[in-house]
Residue, then its C-alpha position, 0 to 999 in steps of 0.5 A: x501685122x495686125x493684132x489684138x494687144x494690150x499694154x496693161x493688165x486689166x478687164x480684157x474688154x477694156x484694155x485689149x485693141x487692135x494695133x500694127x505690130x511686126x511680123x515675127x521671125x522664126x529662129x531655129x527650131x521654129x516655125x511662123x504660121x499665118x492665123x486662120x482662126x484663133x480661139x478666146x479661152x478664159x485662160x487667155x483673159x486671165x492672163x490679159x487681167x495679170x492673174x494667170x500663171x504666166x505673165x507676158x512682157x507688155x505690150x503683149x499680143x493676146x492668144x495661145x492657140x490657133x490653126x493656121x498655115x505654116x508660112x516660114x521656118x528657122x534653121x534646122x526645120x524641115x521646108x516641107x512644114x511650109x504651106x501645111x495647115x497645122x494647130x499650135x497650142x500653149x504658144x503666145x500671140x496667136x490674136x495676130x495675122x502671124x504668130x511663131x510656134x516650136x516646130x516640134x509642138x505642130x499638130x497637123x490637121x486631116x482635111x476632115x476637120x473644119x478650121x472651126x473645130x481645129x482652132x480649138x483642138x488642142x487646148x481645151x480638149x487636150x486638157x480634158x482628155x489629160x484630166x481624164x487620164x489624171x483621174x485614173x478611172x476605168x470603164x464602169x467608174x463614176x466621176x463627178x464634175x461641176x462647171x459641166x457646160x464649160x469647154x473642158x466640162x463638156x468635152x471631159x463629159x463626152x470623152x468620158x462616154x466614149x471611154x465608157x466612164x460615167x459622169x455626173x455632170x453638174x451645172x448651176x443653172x437649170x438651162x445648163x441641163x438642157x445645155x448639155x443634153x443638145x450635146x448628147x451629154x447625160x447625167x446632167x444635174x443642176x444644183x438650183x434645185x435644193x434636192x440636187x444631191x438626192x438626185x446625184x444618189x439616184x443616179x450612181x445608186x450603190x456605186x461609188x464615185x471614184x474621182x471628182x473635178x472641181x472648176x468652181x471653188x468655194x463651198x462647191x468643193x465641199x459639196x463634191x467632197x461630201x459626194x466622193x466615195x472611200x479613197x475618192x480623188x478630188x482634183x481642183x481644175x479651176x476657181x470660177x467662184x474666185x474663192x478658196x476651196x472650202x472643204x470640211x475636214x470630216x470628209x477628208x479624214x474619214x474617207x481617206x481622200x486625196x486633193x490634187x491640183x491639175x494645171x494643164x501646162x505642167x502635165x503637158x510639159x511632163x508627158x512623153x512625146x509617145x503619151x502626148x501623141x497617143x492622146x492627141x491621136x484619140x482626140x483627132x479620132x474622136x472629133x472626126x467620129x463625132x464622138x467629141x463636138x467642138x461647136x462654135x459661138x461665134x467668129x469675130x474680126x479682131x477689129x471687134x475684140x471687145x465685143x469678142x471678149x464680152x461674147x466669150x464670157x456670156x453665159x449659155x454659150x453654144x461653143x467657143x468664140x474665135x477670132x479671125x486676123 
């Protein structure tokens, strides 16, 4: 089967290539899925670089989420799955014509949701909704996040709005404010402006900011700590700056801040089946209602994997970059 593989860790645009790999066979509890579309996530690229929390055995097929049609089942799996359109996330090797997934992890996709939206339905949106739960905020509370025009950031902003939670959405470019406005995301502030913190204070007024999501690291972490209210929660979600979090001790001590890390894989693994089902159900409902938008920048054939990676890394994208087998 055609697959986008890497035989070494390194720059994804350089090390990924098209190759023929053996078609996988499902064992007990598994299904095989014929891929329709698979997204390129940042964590997929970090995995190819060898810098993520999971390191595959080489040579490895990239990708961790896809929408497709079940075409084979392993022992103990209901054959009624065959022919069903499903989404699978948190798996391996989706940048191929076929891949394997645990039957218990499959999410059937309603016909009203397009292949393009379904392909990216779980990993980033589920991280966003699980992250919103993790913040433990309620209707009327204020939160703040940086890198708000990223995939998780946009979805978090839309989900917060749908739940009645107010979000301050920080971006690093003035153009990012317009990009978020196109999604109907309000309260966007560009940190390129020297008075951006004053704009934040003007938006929240006297209300405290209960929680912050840091996807950047470095000095950006301290900016969020500075804006948090008493007993605020600062969550480290990523490190786009590639630098350790730099936080002045004063804010932590005098505001009694709590700092936690969030890794979606760990959080998801610890969830009960009931909680996971509830959150996925909410996601499907809100995507169907148009409250959460999952746009696509472009869909590339796997033969163009290098260009697809470059497109995925380009700033100012309108949505996800997808791969077609």
